[in-house]
C-alpha positions as CSV (number, residue, x, y, z in Angstrom):
1,X,44.7,21.3,-28.9
2,X,47.6,20.1,-31.0
3,X,47.8,23.4,-32.9
4,X,47.8,25.2,-29.5
5,X,50.7,23.1,-28.3
6,X,52.9,23.9,-31.3
7,X,52.2,27.6,-30.9
8,X,53.4,27.5,-27.2
9,X,56.5,25.6,-28.3
10,X,57.4,28.3,-30.8
11,X,56.9,31.0,-28.3
12,X,58.9,29.3,-25.7
13,X,61.9,28.7,-28.2
14,X,61.9,32.4,-29.1
15,X,61.8,33.5,-25.5
16,X,64.7,31.2,-24.5
17,X,66.7,32.4,-27.5
18,X,66.2,36.1,-26.8
19,X,67.0,35.5,-23.1
20,X,70.2,33.7,-23.9
21,X,71.5,36.4,-26.2
22,X,70.6,39.1,-23.6
23,X,72.3,37.2,-20.9
24,X,75.6,36.8,-22.9
25,X,75.4,40.5,-23.9
26,X,74.9,41.4,-20.2
27,X,77.8,39.2,-19.1
28,X,80.5,40.6,-21.5
29,X,79.6,44.2,-21.2
30,X,78.8,44.5,-17.4
31,X,81.9,42.7,-15.9
32,X,85.0,44.9,-15.3
33,X,88.0,44.1,-17.6
34,X,90.4,43.5,-14.8
35,X,88.1,40.9,-13.1
36,X,88.9,37.3,-13.6
37,X,86.4,35.2,-15.4
38,X,86.6,31.6,-14.2
39,X,84.6,29.1,-16.2
40,X,82.6,27.9,-13.2
41,X,81.4,31.3,-12.3
42,X,80.5,31.9,-16.0
43,X,78.5,28.7,-16.1
44,X,76.6,29.2,-12.9
45,X,75.9,32.9,-13.4
46,X,74.8,32.3,-16.9
47,X,72.3,29.6,-15.9
48,X,70.9,31.6,-13.0
49,X,70.4,34.7,-15.1
50,X,69.0,32.7,-17.9
51,X,66.3,31.0,-15.8
52,X,65.6,34.2,-13.9
53,X,64.9,36.1,-17.1
54,X,62.9,33.4,-18.7
55,X,60.8,33.0,-15.5
56,X,60.2,36.8,-15.4
57,X,59.2,36.9,-19.1
58,X,56.9,33.9,-18.8
59,X,55.3,35.1,-15.6
60,X,54.5,38.4,-17.4
61,X,53.1,36.6,-20.3
62,X,50.9,34.2,-18.2
63,X,49.5,37.2,-16.4
64,X,47.3,37.6,-19.4
65,X,45.5,34.4,-18.4
66,X,42.4,34.9,-16.1
67,X,42.7,33.8,-12.4
68,X,40.8,30.5,-12.6
69,X,41.1,27.5,-10.5
70,X,40.7,24.4,-12.7
71,X,38.7,24.7,-16.0
72,X,37.8,21.8,-18.2
73,X,36.1,22.9,-21.4
74,X,34.7,20.9,-24.3
75,X,32.6,22.9,-26.7
76,X,31.7,23.3,-30.4
77,X,31.1,26.8,-31.8
78,X,31.0,28.3,-28.4
79,X,31.9,31.7,-27.0
80,X,32.9,31.3,-23.4
81,X,34.1,34.2,-21.2
82,X,35.5,33.3,-17.7
83,X,36.3,36.2,-15.5
84,X,37.6,35.9,-11.9
85,X,35.9,32.5,-11.5
86,X,36.6,30.6,-8.4
87,X,36.7,26.9,-7.7
88,X,36.1,24.4,-10.5
89,X,34.1,24.8,-13.6
90,X,33.1,22.0,-16.0
91,X,31.3,23.2,-19.1
92,X,29.9,21.1,-21.9
93,X,27.8,23.0,-24.4
94,X,26.8,23.3,-28.0
95,X,26.3,26.7,-29.6
96,X,26.1,28.4,-26.3
97,X,27.0,31.8,-24.9
98,X,27.8,31.6,-21.2
99,X,29.0,34.1,-18.7
100,X,30.2,33.1,-15.3
101,X,31.0,35.5,-12.5
102,X,31.9,34.8,-8.9
103,X,30.9,31.2,-8.9
104,X,32.1,28.3,-6.7
105,X,31.2,25.0,-8.2
106,X,28.9,24.6,-11.2
107,X,28.0,21.7,-13.4
108,X,26.2,22.8,-16.6
109,X,24.7,20.6,-19.3
110,X,22.5,22.2,-21.8
111,X,21.6,22.8,-25.5
112,X,20.7,26.1,-27.1
113,X,20.8,27.7,-23.6
114,X,21.4,31.2,-22.5
115,X,21.9,31.6,-18.8
116,X,23.1,34.2,-16.3
117,X,24.2,33.1,-12.9
118,X,25.3,35.5,-10.1
119,X,26.3,34.7,-6.6
120,X,25.2,31.1,-6.3
121,X,26.1,28.4,-4.0
122,X,25.8,25.1,-5.8
123,X,23.6,24.9,-8.8
124,X,22.6,22.1,-11.1
125,X,20.5,23.0,-14.1
126,X,19.3,20.6,-16.8
127,X,16.8,22.1,-19.3
128,X,15.9,22.5,-22.9
129,X,14.9,25.9,-24.4
130,X,14.5,27.3,-20.9
131,X,14.8,30.8,-19.5
132,X,15.7,30.7,-15.8
133,X,16.6,33.5,-13.5
134,X,18.2,32.7,-10.2
135,X,19.1,35.2,-7.5
136,X,20.5,34.8,-4.1
137,X,19.8,31.0,-3.8
138,X,21.2,28.3,-1.7
139,X,20.8,25.0,-3.5
140,X,18.5,24.6,-6.5
141,X,17.7,21.6,-8.7
142,X,15.6,22.7,-11.7
143,X,14.1,20.3,-14.3
144,X,11.7,22.0,-16.8
145,X,10.5,22.2,-20.3
146,X,9.6,25.5,-21.8
147,X,9.0,26.9,-18.4
148,X,9.4,30.4,-16.9
149,X,10.3,30.2,-13.3
150,X,11.3,32.9,-10.9
151,X,12.7,32.1,-7.5
152,X,13.6,34.8,-4.9
153,X,15.2,34.5,-1.5
154,X,14.6,30.9,-1.0
155,X,16.4,28.2,0.9
156,X,16.1,24.9,-1.0
157,X,13.7,24.4,-3.8
158,X,13.0,21.5,-6.1
159,X,10.8,22.5,-9.1
160,X,9.5,20.3,-11.8
161,X,7.2,22.1,-14.3
162,X,5.8,22.0,-17.9
163,X,4.5,25.0,-19.7
164,X,4.2,26.7,-16.2
165,X,4.7,30.2,-14.8
166,X,5.4,30.0,-11.2
167,X,6.6,32.6,-8.8
168,X,8.0,31.8,-5.4
169,X,9.0,34.5,-2.9
170,X,10.0,34.4,0.7
171,X,9.7,30.6,1.0
172,X,12.1,28.7,3.1
173,X,11.2,25.2,1.9
174,X,8.7,24.7,-0.9
175,X,6.6,21.5,-1.1
176,X,5.1,19.9,-4.2
177,X,1.7,21.5,-4.9
178,X,-1.0,20.1,-7.1
179,X,-3.3,22.4,-9.1
180,X,-6.7,22.9,-7.6
181,X,-5.7,21.8,-4.1
182,X,-5.6,24.2,-1.2
183,X,-4.5,23.4,2.3
184,X,-6.3,21.0,4.6
185,X,-7.8,21.5,8.0
186,X,-8.8,18.8,10.3
187,X,-10.8,19.7,13.5
188,X,-9.5,18.4,16.7
189,X,-10.9,18.0,20.2
190,X,-12.8,21.0,21.3
191,X,-11.6,22.9,18.2
192,X,-13.3,25.6,16.3
193,X,-12.8,26.4,12.7
194,X,-13.1,29.9,11.1
195,X,-15.1,30.1,7.9
196,X,-14.6,29.9,5.1
197,X,-12.0,27.3,5.5
198,X,-10.6,27.3,1.9
199,X,-7.2,29.1,1.9
200,X,-4.5,30.0,-0.6
201,X,-1.9,27.3,-1.0
202,X,0.8,29.5,0.4
203,X,0.3,28.5,4.0
204,X,-1.1,25.7,6.1
205,X,-4.3,25.6,8.0
206,X,-4.0,26.3,11.8
207,X,-6.5,24.8,14.2
208,X,-7.2,27.2,17.1
209,X,-8.1,25.4,20.3
210,X,-10.4,26.7,23.0
211,X,-7.5,27.2,25.3
212,X,-5.9,29.6,22.9
213,X,-3.3,27.3,21.5
214,X,-2.9,26.5,17.8
215,X,-1.9,23.4,16.0
216,X,-1.0,22.9,12.4
217,X,-2.6,19.7,11.1
218,X,-1.8,19.2,7.5
219,X,-0.9,20.9,4.2
220,X,-3.3,19.1,2.0
221,X,-6.8,19.7,0.9
222,X,-9.1,17.4,-1.0
223,X,-12.9,18.1,-0.8
224,X,-15.4,15.2,-1.3
225,X,-16.0,14.5,-4.9
226,X,-19.6,13.5,-4.4
227,X,-21.3,16.9,-3.7
228,X,-22.3,17.4,-7.3
229,X,-21.2,14.3,-9.1
230,X,-23.8,12.5,-11.2
231,X,-25.6,9.4,-10.1
232,X,-24.7,6.6,-12.5
233,X,-27.5,4.5,-10.9
234,X,-30.2,6.1,-8.8
235,X,-33.4,4.8,-7.2
236,X,-35.0,8.0,-5.9
237,X,-38.2,6.3,-4.7
238,X,-36.8,4.0,-2.1
239,X,-38.2,6.1,0.8
240,X,-41.4,7.2,-1.0
241,X,-44.8,6.6,0.7
242,X,-43.3,4.5,3.6
243,X,-45.5,4.5,6.7
244,X,-44.0,4.0,10.2
245,X,-40.7,4.6,8.6
246,X,-38.2,3.7,11.3
247,X,-34.9,2.6,9.6
248,X,-33.2,3.5,6.4
249,X,-30.3,1.0,6.3
250,X,-27.4,2.4,4.5
251,X,-24.9,-0.2,3.3
252,X,-21.4,0.6,2.1
253,X,-20.6,-2.2,-0.4
254,X,-18.4,-3.0,-3.3
255,X,-19.7,-3.5,-6.8
256,X,-18.7,-7.2,-7.1
257,X,-20.3,-8.1,-3.7
258,X,-23.5,-9.6,-5.1
259,X,-23.7,-12.4,-2.6
260,X,-23.3,-10.1,0.4
261,X,-26.1,-7.9,-0.8
262,X,-28.4,-10.8,-1.4
263,X,-27.7,-12.3,2.1
264,X,-28.8,-9.0,3.6
265,X,-32.0,-8.8,1.6
266,X,-32.9,-12.4,2.6
267,X,-32.2,-12.0,6.3
268,X,-32.4,-9.2,8.9
269,X,-32.5,-6.3,6.4
270,X,-35.5,-7.6,4.4
271,X,-37.8,-4.6,3.9
272,X,-40.8,-6.8,4.4
273,X,-39.7,-8.2,7.8
274,X,-40.9,-5.7,10.4
275,X,-44.6,-5.0,11.0
276,X,-44.6,-1.8,13.2
277,X,-41.2,-0.4,12.4
278,X,-40.8,-0.2,8.6
279,X,-37.4,-0.3,7.1
280,X,-35.7,0.2,3.7
281,X,-32.2,-0.7,2.5
282,X,-29.9,1.3,0.2
283,X,-26.6,0.0,-1.2
284,X,-24.0,2.5,-2.0
285,X,-21.3,1.8,-4.6
286,X,-18.8,3.6,-6.8
287,X,-17.8,3.3,-10.4
288,X,-16.1,0.2,-11.8
289,X,-14.3,-0.2,-15.1
290,X,-15.3,-3.8,-15.7
291,X,-18.2,-3.5,-18.1
292,X,-19.4,-7.1,-17.5
293,X,-19.7,-6.5,-13.7
294,X,-21.3,-3.1,-14.4
295,X,-24.0,-4.6,-16.5
296,X,-24.7,-7.2,-13.8
297,X,-25.0,-4.4,-11.3
298,X,-27.5,-2.6,-13.5
299,X,-29.6,-5.8,-13.8
300,X,-29.5,-6.2,-10.0
301,X,-30.6,-2.6,-9.6
302,X,-33.5,-3.0,-11.9
303,X,-34.6,-6.1,-10.0
304,X,-34.4,-4.8,-6.4
305,X,-34.4,-1.0,-6.9
306,X,-32.2,-0.5,-3.9
307,X,-28.8,0.5,-5.4
308,X,-27.2,4.0,-5.7
309,X,-24.0,4.3,-7.7
310,X,-21.9,7.5,-7.7
311,X,-19.4,8.7,-10.3
312,X,-16.2,8.0,-8.3
313,X,-13.8,5.0,-8.4
314,X,-15.0,2.3,-6.0
315,X,-11.9,2.0,-3.9
316,X,-11.1,1.5,-0.2
317,X,-9.5,4.9,0.0
318,X,-12.6,6.5,-1.5
319,X,-15.0,5.4,1.3
320,X,-15.3,9.0,2.5
321,X,-16.6,10.0,-0.9
322,X,-19.1,7.2,-0.7
323,X,-20.2,8.2,2.8
324,X,-20.8,11.8,1.7
325,X,-22.8,10.5,-1.3
326,X,-25.0,8.7,1.2
327,X,-25.5,11.9,3.2
328,X,-26.3,13.7,0.0
329,X,-28.8,11.1,-1.1
330,X,-30.6,11.1,2.3
331,X,-30.8,14.9,2.1
332,X,-32.2,14.9,-1.3
333,X,-34.5,11.8,-1.4
334,X,-35.2,10.5,2.2
335,X,-36.7,13.0,4.6
336,X,-39.3,10.8,6.3
337,X,-37.1,8.1,8.0
338,X,-36.6,8.5,11.7
339,X,-33.2,6.7,11.9
340,X,-30.3,6.0,9.7
341,X,-28.6,2.6,10.4
342,X,-25.2,2.6,8.6
343,X,-23.4,-0.8,8.2
344,X,-20.9,-2.6,6.1
345,X,-22.1,-5.5,3.9
346,X,-20.4,-8.1,6.1
347,X,-22.2,-7.2,9.3
348,X,-25.2,-9.0,10.9
349,X,-27.5,-6.9,13.1
350,X,-30.0,-8.3,15.5
351,X,-32.7,-5.8,14.4
352,X,-35.1,-7.1,17.0
353,X,-32.8,-6.2,19.9
354,X,-32.0,-2.9,18.3
355,X,-35.7,-2.0,18.4
356,X,-36.3,-3.4,21.8
357,X,-33.2,-2.2,23.8
358,X,-31.5,0.5,21.7
359,X,-34.3,2.7,20.4
360,X,-35.7,3.6,23.8
361,X,-32.5,5.5,24.4
362,X,-33.5,8.0,21.7
363,X,-36.2,10.5,22.5
364,X,-37.6,13.1,20.2
365,X,-35.1,15.9,19.6
366,X,-32.1,14.1,20.9
367,X,-28.9,14.3,18.8
368,X,-27.3,11.0,19.7
369,X,-25.1,8.7,17.7
370,X,-24.9,5.1,19.0
371,X,-21.9,2.9,18.2
372,X,-18.9,1.1,19.6
373,X,-17.1,4.4,20.3
374,X,-13.4,4.9,19.7
375,X,-12.0,7.5,22.2
376,X,-8.9,9.2,21.0
377,X,-7.6,5.9,19.6
378,X,-4.0,5.2,18.5
379,X,-3.1,6.5,15.0
380,X,-1.3,4.0,12.8
381,X,1.4,5.4,10.5
382,X,2.0,2.2,8.5
383,X,-0.1,-0.7,7.2
384,X,-3.6,-0.8,5.7
385,X,-4.9,1.9,8.1
386,X,-1.9,4.2,7.8
387,X,-2.5,7.9,8.3
388,X,-0.2,10.0,6.2
389,X,2.5,11.9,8.3
390,X,1.1,15.2,7.1
391,X,-2.2,14.5,8.9
392,X,-2.0,15.4,12.6
393,X,1.9,15.5,12.4
394,X,2.3,16.3,16.1
395,X,0.0,13.6,17.5
396,X,0.1,9.9,18.2
397,X,-3.6,9.5,18.8
398,X,-6.7,10.9,17.0
399,X,-7.6,14.2,18.6
400,X,-11.3,13.4,18.8
401,X,-13.8,10.6,19.4
402,X,-15.5,8.8,16.5
403,X,-17.6,5.8,15.5
404,X,-16.3,2.9,13.6
405,X,-18.4,2.3,10.5
406,X,-19.6,-1.3,10.7
407,X,-22.5,-0.2,12.9
408,X,-23.7,3.3,13.5
409,X,-27.3,4.4,14.5
410,X,-28.3,8.1,14.4
411,X,-31.3,10.2,13.9
412,X,-31.9,11.2,10.3
413,X,-32.4,14.9,11.2
414,X,-28.7,15.5,11.8
415,X,-27.6,14.0,8.4
416,X,-28.4,17.1,6.3
417,X,-26.5,19.2,8.7
418,X,-23.4,17.0,8.4
419,X,-23.8,17.1,4.6
420,X,-23.8,20.8,4.6
421,X,-20.8,21.1,6.8
422,X,-18.9,18.7,4.7
423,X,-18.9,21.4,2.0
424,X,-16.5,23.5,4.1
425,X,-14.5,20.8,6.0
426,X,-11.8,19.2,3.9
427,X,-11.8,15.5,4.2
428,X,-9.5,12.7,5.3
429,X,-9.7,9.4,3.5
430,X,-10.4,7.5,6.8
431,X,-14.2,7.5,6.4
432,X,-15.1,6.5,10.0
433,X,-13.1,9.5,11.4
434,X,-14.5,11.9,8.8
435,X,-18.2,10.8,8.7
436,X,-18.7,9.9,12.4
437,X,-16.2,12.0,14.1
438,X,-15.2,15.2,12.4
439,X,-18.6,16.1,10.9
440,X,-20.6,15.4,14.1
441,X,-18.0,17.5,15.9
442,X,-18.6,20.3,13.5
443,X,-22.4,20.5,13.8
444,X,-22.2,20.6,17.6
445,X,-24.5,19.3,20.3
446,X,-24.1,15.7,19.2
447,X,-23.8,13.1,22.0
448,X,-22.2,9.7,21.5
449,X,-23.9,6.7,23.0
450,X,-21.3,4.0,23.5
451,X,-22.2,0.4,22.9
452,X,-20.4,-2.8,23.9
453,X,-22.0,-5.7,22.1
454,X,-21.4,-4.6,18.5
455,X,-19.2,-6.0,15.6
456,X,-17.6,-8.7,17.5
457,X,-15.1,-11.0,15.7
458,X,-16.7,-13.7,13.6
459,X,-15.2,-16.6,15.6
460,X,-16.5,-15.1,18.9
461,X,-19.9,-14.4,17.5
462,X,-20.2,-17.9,16.0
463,X,-19.6,-19.5,19.4
464,X,-22.2,-17.2,20.9
465,X,-24.9,-17.9,18.2
466,X,-24.2,-21.6,18.2
467,X,-24.3,-21.8,22.1
468,X,-27.1,-23.0,24.4
469,X,-28.0,-19.5,25.7
470,X,-29.5,-16.6,23.7
471,X,-26.8,-14.5,22.1
472,X,-27.4,-10.8,22.8
473,X,-25.0,-9.2,20.5
474,X,-26.4,-6.2,18.6
475,X,-24.1,-6.6,15.6
476,X,-21.4,-9.1,14.5
477,X,-19.1,-9.5,11.6
478,X,-20.1,-12.2,9.1
479,X,-17.1,-12.4,6.7
480,X,-17.4,-16.1,5.7
481,X,-20.1,-17.0,3.1
482,X,-23.1,-18.6,4.8
483,X,-22.3,-17.2,8.3
484,X,-25.0,-14.5,7.8
485,X,-27.6,-17.2,7.5
486,X,-26.3,-19.1,10.5
487,X,-26.6,-15.9,12.6
488,X,-30.1,-15.3,11.3
489,X,-31.5,-18.8,11.9
490,X,-30.0,-18.8,15.3
491,X,-31.6,-15.4,16.2
492,X,-35.0,-16.6,15.0
493,X,-34.7,-19.6,17.4
494,X,-33.2,-17.8,20.4
495,X,-35.3,-14.7,20.4
496,X,-38.8,-16.0,19.5
497,X,-40.5,-13.6,21.8
498,X,-38.9,-10.5,20.1
499,X,-39.4,-12.1,16.7
500,X,-43.1,-12.6,17.3
501,X,-43.4,-9.1,18.8
502,X,-41.8,-7.1,15.9
503,X,-41.9,-9.2,12.7
504,X,-44.7,-9.9,10.4
C-alpha cells in the first residue's frame, strides 16, 4: 500500500508540472500583444486553467479504473478481477481465483476455493474444498464439506451436507430431510388411504376425505421398528395348551418396574386365579443399557416366563413400537385367546366385574373395542403429551376417536389385521392414538364400546374401595406402592359373590 501511494504521488507531481508549463505557454502565446495583462487576471486565469487541465487529465486517467462501488480487498497471492460490480464487495482469500459479475452484496470467506457467481441476490458461502454451482437463487446459506450440491430455481434453501450429492429443482422451500424417511400419512375421520402409502420424499401425503376434500397432515414418516426386530427375550409358550382361554393380558411396562409386575402377578392378573375363564399375562419391555438391570430382568423372565423384550430403546416416546411388538407377538404366538386385555402396569382391574358385566356385550363375530373412549379430543401442542406441529397442522383436535391405553378390551381376531395394516400406515409416537384409533380405523367395521367406570384417579378410587358400599369401578389407577393390594383386598371383601363364582 505504501509503494502504491508513492507511485501515485510521483504521477500527480508530473501531471501538475506538465499542466503548469502548458498553461504558461498557452497564456503567453494566445493573448494579443495590445491586450493589457493585469496581475489579478493573470493569477485567476492561470489557477482556473491549471485546475481545469489537471482535473481533465486526472479524470481521463481514472477512467481506467473499473466502475465499482466500495471494494475492500485483503489477499495473499491472489488474482482478483472485478468487472462492472455493483454495491459493496468484501473479499478475504488465500491463493484464490475469483470472478465477480453483476453482484449486489457478497461476503466471501474461503480457502483454496474456486467459485463462479452469476446474478445472485445475497449469498453467504463458507466451505472447504467445495465445488458449488448456484443459478437464479434468492437467498442461500451453504455449509458443506467435500460436497457436490446443485440448486435450481429455488426460493430459500439451507443445506448442510457431508460427502453428499443432492439435486433440488423447482422447490420453493426445502425442509431438512433424513435418509430413509419418506413422508407420513395419518388417517383422519372417515378418511381413506390409497395403497401403497410410501411416497418419495419430494412431496407430502394428502389425505382424501369422503366428501372429496383433501388435507395434508404431515411431512414425516417413521414406520414401527418392531416388525422384524429380534426378540431379546421371548417366551413363546405363554399361550400354549391353555383351555377355556379367555384373556391374554398385555401389560406395557418399563424394565425397572419389578415391583409393579410382581403386584399384578400376586393380585387380579394371577394366571391361576380364574376357574372357568383362563388367563395369561405378558409383560412387554424394550431394551435398556444398564447391564445390571438387564441381568435382573433376565432372571425374572426365567422365573416367571411371562416377559417379552424387543430390540428398541425402552422410552416413553417408543410406546408405539412396543404396542406393535405386542400385536406381532400375538399374531405369531397366541392364536387361541378370545380376548386381549391391554393395560399399563399401574392399573388395577376388577376382573370379576369384567367377566360378569362387560363380556356379555361381546358376541361371536363382533368387532368391538371397549374402553373409556376419547372422541375427537383436544390436541396438546406443548408439555408431555405435545403433538409436533407437523402432525395434523390444520387441526386443534384429533380427527378420529381412540381408546386411552390404560384399559382396552378387544377380541383377539382383529389384532392380526391391525398388525398387517401397521406395515403400511406410518406411525405417530402417541401410542393410544395409533394402536387404538388409527389402526382400528384402517381395518374397518370396528365399533367402539364406551365405558365410564375405568381408570379413575387414585384418590377417587381409594375413597371408593375403602368405603362402606361395594366399589363397581372396572379399572383404576394404582400409582402408589401398596395401593394395588388395597384395591385387591377390598374387592375380595366387597364382591364375594362374584369372587366365589369366577375364582378357584
